[in-house]
TIGU-312170 format. One record per residue (C-alpha): residue in three letters; x, z, y; residue number from 1. Coordinates in steps of 0.5 Angstrom, whole numbers. Each point is the difference from the previous one (the first is absolute). Layout:
// TIGU-312170
 resn    c1    c3    c2 resi
  ALA     X     Z     Y  NUM
...
// end
This chain:
// TIGU-312170
 resn    c1    c3    c2 resi
  UNK     0     0     0    1
  UNK     3    -2     7    2
  UNK     0     5     5    3
  UNK    -7     1     4    4
  UNK     0    -3     7    5
  UNK    -4     3     6    6
  UNK    -4    -5     3    7
  UNK    -6     2     5    8
  UNK    -6    -4     2    9
  UNK     0    -2     8   10
  UNK    -5    -5     1   11
  UNK    -6    -4    -3   12
  UNK    -3    -7     2   13
  UNK    -6    -3    -3   14
  UNK    -3    -7     0   15
  UNK    -5    -3    -4   16
  UNK    -1    -7    -2   17
  UNK    -6    -3     5   18
  UNK    -3    -5    -5   19
  UNK    -7     3    -3   20
  UNK     0     5    -6   21
  UNK     8     1     0   22
  UNK     2     6    -3   23
  UNK     8    -1     2   24
  UNK     3     4     5   25
  UNK     7     0     3   26
  UNK     4     6     0   27
  UNK     6     1     4   28
  UNK     4     7     1   29
  UNK     7     2     2   30
  UNK     4     5    -4   31
  UNK     6     4     2   32
  UNK     5     3    -5   33
  UNK     4     6     3   34
  UNK    -3    -2     7   35
  UNK     3    -7    -1   36
  UNK    -4    -6    -1   37
  UNK     3    -4    -7   38
  UNK     1    -7    -1   39
  UNK    -1    -1    -8   40
  UNK    -5    -1    -5   41
  UNK    -5     5    -3   42
  UNK    -6     0    -5   43
  UNK    -6     3     3   44
  UNK    -7     3    -3   45
  UNK    -6     0     4   46
  UNK    -6     4    -2   47
  UNK    -7     1     4   48
  UNK    -3     7     0   49
  UNK    -7     2     3   50
  UNK     3     6     4   51
  UNK     6     2     3   52
  UNK     2     5    -5   53
  UNK    -3     1    -7   54
  UNK    -6    -5    -1   55
  UNK    -1    -6    -5   56
  UNK     5    -6    -1   57
  UNK    -2    -7     0   58
  UNK     6    -4    -3   59
  UNK     7    -1     1   60
  UNK     4    -6     3   61
  UNK     7    -1    -2   62
  UNK     5    -4     4   63
  UNK     7    -1    -3   64
  UNK     6    -2     4   65
  UNK    -3     0     6   66
  UNK     5    -2     6   67
  UNK     1     6     5   68
  UNK     3    -3     7   69
  UNK     2     6     5   70
  UNK    -5     4    -3   71
  UNK    -6    -5     0   72
  UNK    -3    -3    -6   73
  UNK    -7    -4    -1   74
  UNK    -4     0    -6   75
  UNK    -7    -3    -1   76
  UNK    -5     4    -4   77
  UNK    -6    -1    -3   78
  UNK    -5     6    -3   79
  UNK    -5    -5    -1   80
  UNK    -7     3     2   81
  UNK     2     7     0   82
  UNK     3    -1     7   83
  UNK    -7    -2     2   84
  UNK    -4     6    -4   85
  UNK     3     6     4   86
  UNK     0     1     7   87
  UNK     7     3     1   88
  UNK     6    -1    -5   89
  UNK     6     4     0   90
  UNK     6    -4    -3   91
  UNK     5     3    -4   92
  UNK     7    -3     0   93
  UNK     5     1    -6   94
  UNK     7    -3     1   95
  UNK     7    -1    -4   96
  UNK     6    -4     1   97
  UNK    -1    -7    -3   98
  UNK     1    -1    -8   99
  UNK     1     8     0  100
  UNK    -2     3    -7  101
  UNK    -1     6     4  102
  UNK    -8     3     1  103
  UNK    -3    -2     7  104
  UNK     0     5     5  105
  UNK    -6     1     4  106
  UNK     1     0     7  107
  UNK    -3     6     4  108
  UNK    -7    -1     3  109
  UNK    -5    -5    -2  110
  UNK    -2    -5     6  111
  UNK    -7    -1     3  112
  UNK    -2    -7     0  113
  UNK    -7    -2     1  114
  UNK    -4    -6    -3  115
  UNK    -1    -6     4  116
  UNK    -6    -3     1  117
  UNK    -2    -6    -5  118
  UNK    -4    -6     2  119
  UNK    -7     0    -4  120
  UNK    -2    -7     2  121
  UNK     2    -6    -4  122
  UNK     5    -5     3  123
  UNK    -5    -5    -2  124
  UNK    -7     4     2  125
  UNK    -1    -4     6  126
  UNK    -1    -6    -4  127
  UNK    -5     3    -4  128
  UNK    -4     3     6  129
  UNK    -2    -7     2  130
  UNK    -7    -3    -1  131
  UNK     2    -6    -3  132
  UNK     4     4    -5  133
  UNK    -7     4    -2  134
  UNK    -1    -6    -5  135
  UNK     7    -3     0  136
  UNK     5     5    -1  137
  UNK     7    -2     2  138
  UNK    -3    -7     0  139
  UNK    -2     0    -7  140
  UNK    -7    -1    -3  141
  UNK    -3     7    -2  142
  UNK    -2    -3    -6  143
  UNK     7     0    -2  144
  UNK     0     8     1  145
  UNK    -2     4    -6  146
  UNK    -7     2     0  147
  UNK    -3     6    -3  148
  UNK    -1    -1    -8  149
  UNK     4    -6     1  150
  UNK     6    -2    -5  151
  UNK     5    -2     6  152
  UNK     1    -7    -4  153
  UNK     0    -3     7  154
  UNK     5     4     4  155
  UNK     6    -3     3  156
  UNK     6     2     4  157
  UNK    -2     7    -1  158
  UNK     4     5     4  159
  UNK     3     5    -5  160
  UNK     0     5     5  161
  UNK    -7     1    -1  162
  UNK     0     2    -7  163
  UNK    -2     7    -1  164
  UNK     6     4    -3  165
  UNK    -1     1    -8  166
  UNK    -4    -6    -1  167
  UNK     6    -4    -2  168
  UNK     4     3    -6  169
  UNK     8    -2    -1  170
  UNK    -2    -3    -7  171
  UNK    -4    -6     4  172
  UNK     6    -2     4  173
  UNK     6    -4    -2  174
  UNK     6     4    -2  175
  UNK     4    -1     7  176
  UNK    -6     1     5  177
  UNK     1     7     1  178
  UNK     8     1     0  179
  UNK     4     6    -3  180
  UNK    -2     6     5  181
  UNK     8     3     0  182
  UNK     2    -7     1  183
  UNK    -5    -2     6  184
  UNK     2     6     3  185
  UNK     8    -1     0  186
  UNK    -1    -8     2  187
  UNK    -5     3     6  188
  UNK     6     5     2  189
  UNK     5    -6    -1  190
  UNK     4     4    -6  191
  UNK     0    -6    -5  192
  UNK     7     3    -1  193
  UNK    -3     5    -4  194
  UNK    -5    -4    -4  195
  UNK     4     1    -7  196
  UNK    -2     1    -7  197
  UNK     2     5    -4  198
  UNK     7    -1    -3  199
  UNK     5     4    -4  200
  UNK     7     0     0  201
  UNK     5     2    -5  202
  UNK     5     6     2  203
  UNK     4     4    -5  204
  UNK    -2     5    -6  205
  UNK    -5     5     1  206
  UNK    -2     0     7  207
  UNK    -4     6     2  208
  UNK     0     1     8  209
  UNK     0    -4     6  210
  UNK     1     0     7  211
  UNK    -1    -4     6  212
  UNK     6     0     6  213
  UNK    -4    -5     5  214
  UNK     2    -6    -3  215
  UNK     2     1    -7  216
  UNK    -3     3    -7  217
  UNK     5     5    -3  218
  UNK    -1     1    -8  219
  UNK     3     6    -4  220
  UNK     2    -3    -7  221
  UNK     0     7    -4  222
  UNK     3    -3    -6  223
  UNK     5    -5     3  224
  UNK     3     6     5  225
  UNK    -1    -5     6  226
  UNK    -5    -2     6  227
  UNK    -2    -7     1  228
  UNK    -1    -3     7  229
  UNK    -5    -5     1  230
  UNK    -2    -4     6  231
  UNK    -8     2     2  232
  UNK    -2    -7     3  233
  UNK     2    -3    -7  234
  UNK     2     4    -5  235
  UNK     7    -3     0  236
  UNK     6     5    -3  237
  UNK     5     2     5  238
  UNK     4     4    -4  239
  UNK     1     6    -6  240
  UNK     3     6     2  241
  UNK     3     5    -5  242
  UNK    -2     8     1  243
  UNK     0     6    -4  244
  UNK    -3     1    -7  245
  UNK    -8    -1    -1  246
  UNK    -2    -2     7  247
  UNK    -7     3     1  248
  UNK    -2     0     7  249
  UNK     2    -4     6  250
  UNK    -2     1     8  251
  UNK     2    -3     6  252
  UNK     3     4     6  253
  UNK    -1    -6     6  254
  UNK     8    -2    -2  255
  UNK     1     2    -7  256
  UNK    -2     0    -7  257
  UNK     0     7    -4  258
  UNK    -1     0    -7  259
  UNK    -1     6    -5  260
  UNK     4    -1    -6  261
  UNK    -4     5    -5  262
  UNK     6    -1    -5  263
  UNK     5     2     4  264
  UNK    -3     6     4  265
  UNK     2    -4     7  266
  UNK    -2    -5     5  267
  UNK     3    -6     2  268
  UNK     0    -3     8  269
  UNK     0    -7     1  270
  UNK     1    -4     6  271
  UNK    -7    -4     0  272
  UNK     4    -6     4  273
  UNK     5    -2    -6  274
  UNK    -1     6    -5  275
  UNK     7     3     1  276
  UNK     0     7    -3  277
  UNK     1     5     5  278
  UNK     0     6    -4  279
  UNK    -3     4    -6  280
  UNK    -2     7     1  281
  UNK    -2     5    -5  282
  UNK    -7     3    -1  283
  UNK    -4     4    -5  284
  UNK    -1    -2    -7  285
  UNK    -4    -6    -2  286
  UNK    -2    -3     7  287
  UNK    -5    -4     0  288
  UNK    -4    -1     6  289
  UNK     3    -1     7  290
  UNK    -3     0     7  291
  UNK     2    -1     8  292
  UNK    -3     5     5  293
  UNK     3    -4     6  294
  UNK     7     4     0  295
  UNK     1     2    -7  296
  UNK     0    -2    -7  297
  UNK    -4     4    -5  298
  UNK     1     0    -8  299
  UNK    -5     3    -5  300
  UNK     4     3    -6  301
  UNK    -4     0    -6  302
  UNK     4     4    -5  303
  UNK     2     5     5  304
  UNK    -7     1     3  305
  UNK     3     0     8  306
  UNK     1    -5     5  307
  UNK     6    -2     4  308
  UNK     1    -2     7  309
  UNK     5    -4     3  310
  UNK     2    -2     7  311
  UNK    -1    -8     0  312
  UNK     6    -1     5  313
  UNK     5     3    -5  314
  UNK    -3     2    -6  315
  UNK     2     8     1  316
  UNK    -4     4    -4  317
  UNK    -5     4     4  318
  UNK    -3     4    -5  319
  UNK    -4     1    -7  320
  UNK    -7     3     0  321
  UNK    -4     2    -6  322
  UNK    -7    -3    -2  323
  UNK    -4    -1    -6  324
  UNK     2    -2    -7  325
  UNK     2    -7    -1  326
  UNK     0    -3     7  327
  UNK    -1    -8     0  328
  UNK    -4    -2     6  329
  UNK     2     1     8  330
  UNK    -3    -2     6  331
  UNK     1     1     8  332
  UNK    -6     1     4  333
  UNK     4     0     7  334
  UNK     0     8     0  335
  UNK     1     2    -8  336
  UNK     3    -2    -6  337
  UNK    -5     0    -6  338
  UNK     2     1    -7  339
  UNK    -4    -2    -6  340
  UNK     2     5    -6  341
  UNK    -2    -4    -6  342
  UNK     2     6    -5  343
  UNK    -4     5     3  344
  UNK    -6    -5     3  345
  UNK     1     3     7  346
  UNK     2    -2     7  347
  UNK     6     3     4  348
  UNK     0    -1     8  349
  UNK     6     1     4  350
  UNK     2     0     7  351
  UNK     4    -6     1  352
  UNK     4     3     6  353
  UNK     3     6    -4  354
  UNK    -3     0    -8  355
  UNK    -4     6     1  356
  UNK    -6     0    -5  357
  UNK    -7    -1     4  358
  UNK    -4     0    -7  359
  UNK     2     0    -7  360
  UNK    -4     0    -6  361
  UNK    -6    -4     2  362
  UNK    -3    -2    -6  363
  UNK    -1    -8    -1  364
  UNK    -2    -5    -5  365
  UNK     3     0    -7  366
  UNK     8    -2     0  367
  UNK     0    -2     8  368
  UNK     6    -6     0  369
  UNK     0    -3     7  370
  UNK    -3     1     7  371
  UNK    -1    -5     6  372
  UNK    -2     2     7  373
  UNK    -5    -5     4  374
  UNK     1     3     7  375
  UNK    -6     5    -1  376
  UNK     0     2    -7  377
  UNK     4     1    -6  378
  UNK    -1    -3    -6  379
  UNK     2     2    -7  380
  UNK     1    -4    -7  381
  UNK    -2     5    -6  382
  UNK     3    -4    -6  383
  UNK    -3     5    -5  384
  UNK    -7     0     3  385
  UNK    -1    -8     1  386
  UNK    -2     2     8  387
  UNK     3     0     7  388
  UNK    -2     6     5  389
  UNK    -1    -1     7  390
  UNK     2     6     4  391
  UNK     0     3     7  392
  UNK     7     2     3  393
  UNK    -4     6     4  394
  UNK    -3     2    -7  395
  UNK     3    -2    -6  396
  UNK    -3     5    -4  397
  UNK    -7    -4     1  398
  UNK     0    -7    -3  399
  UNK    -4    -5     4  400
  UNK    -1    -4    -6  401
  UNK     3    -2    -7  402
  UNK    -1    -7    -3  403
  UNK     1    -3    -7  404
  UNK     5    -5     0  405
  UNK     3    -4    -6  406
  UNK     4     4    -6  407
  UNK     6     4     2  408
  UNK     1    -2     7  409
  UNK     8     1     2  410
  UNK     1    -3     7  411
  UNK    -4     0     7  412
  UNK     0    -4     6  413
  UNK    -3    -1     7  414
  UNK    -1    -7     3  415
  UNK    -3     3     7  416
  UNK    -7    -1    -2  417
  UNK     0     1    -8  418
  UNK     3     4    -5  419
  UNK     3    -3    -6  420
  UNK     1     3    -7  421
  UNK     5    -2    -6  422
  UNK    -4     1    -7  423
  UNK     1    -2    -7  424
  UNK     2    -8     1  425
  UNK    -5     0     6  426
  UNK     0     2     8  427
  UNK    -6     3     3  428
  UNK    -2    -2     7  429
  UNK    -4     6     4  430
  UNK    -3     0     6  431
  UNK     3     6     4  432
  UNK    -6     2     4  433
  UNK    -4     2    -6  434
  UNK     4    -1    -6  435
  UNK    -4    -6    -3  436
  UNK     3    -5    -5  437
  UNK     1    -7     3  438
  UNK     3    -4    -5  439
  UNK     5     0    -6  440
  UNK     7    -4     0  441
  UNK     4    -1    -7  442
  UNK     7    -1     2  443
  UNK     6     1    -6  444
  UNK     0     5    -6  445
  UNK     0     8     2  446
  UNK     0    -1     8  447
  UNK     3     7     3  448
  UNK     3     0     7  449
  UNK    -4    -4     6  450
  UNK     1    -1     7  451
  UNK    -3    -4     6  452
  UNK     4    -5     4  453
  UNK    -5    -1     6  454
  UNK    -3    -5    -4  455
  UNK     0     0    -7  456
  UNK     0     6    -5  457
  UNK     7    -1    -5  458
  UNK    -1     4    -7  459
  UNK     6     1    -5  460
  UNK    -1    -2    -7  461
  UNK     4     5    -4  462
  UNK    -1    -3    -7  463
  UNK     0    -8     2  464
  UNK     6     1     5  465
  UNK    -3    -3     6  466
  UNK    -4     1     6  467
  UNK    -6    -3     2  468
  UNK    -2    -1     7  469
  UNK    -8     0     1  470
  UNK    -4    -4     4  471
  UNK    -1     2     8  472
  UNK    -2     7     0  473
  UNK    -6    -1     5  474
  UNK    -6     4     1  475
  UNK    -6    -2    -5  476
  UNK    -6    -4     4  477
// end
């Protein structure tokens, strides 16, 4: 995870399209990063609410790789009819650096927006109001219009916009009459570069973990004792680099790749640009999971029932902290380090600044193995219970929901809108807002590690010695 940026909202400008019945509007804002207007690209999310705090949300609009020049950015948003149905809306904005694997950060304070008046009269209504068209509508004899109890056989030049919703099914249309929803959104956003099918790329033996460095995918190959570097845009292998014995976890700190070597009781630091070995650092016994908190590397030591904190800049050991039995999952929520203890079916939460225990022994599902933070909630994969649990960081002892997924969930990731879970020979996509299962995907054999690259989900298939790039990870319609 990259170091969190501080960005505050300064100004808001809205304009709506003039054409009748439009639901699009242009949103322009200004960002400040540590009081300075940045020039960079960011991933942005917008959600419409019906109140300044709390209330109900009405969908999410995600815009990737938005250019920001001297703090100014402009996007076009479309919340469909929702924007017309509420008197006043409140826009919530979430942000992260473009292509970052980090969760989106929510900007403080929702922005008030008011709905724009929309034309009620059709643009062609004046024609229909003339006395001439009382018998000849639009110059077409009235006999050619469908009459009560008629079969419509005389109809010509029918305006498709007049067809009532639900009266024509997809089976009555040609296969290409309705384009693929995801592809349609991508083309409309001029992002045909993301229209890539599912693909699989060979790596070395026993891939079990993946991480994204902003441009490339890194894969920990547990049997061949190395990591593979793949270019995320096309899956081309850019190098294979030796690490320690039985690499099980991999993380990116903004400049370097860290690998937890379960067989060597150490972690290896590699320079992400060229894979150069920058050092090997001792930790506890059988390290498996690894996470970055913006300044430090945390390692879960499964056999010694503790976690180790290393300073990312030089690998200095900053402490070892007791947790539950057999810790296997780690995640950082911006303040706390969460530890999934697979042997005791519990969670431990540590303060990232000093490693002090905040909560220890929170009972979870059976055999918790992996964690992912969605920017507001923590998600826990329970491999022994075939479930995932959604937790509120302010009250982790009271789950917000437990959802059944496939058998033996091992890995979990967040794409900005959805939760993805690797299960036995499948990947389940869930809506983060309510846990609804949206779709299943089938990568290689025995999928485990999983990561998001800003557009696609990548999965490590340990038994087929490859990784799968799934279709673009956009919200379901």
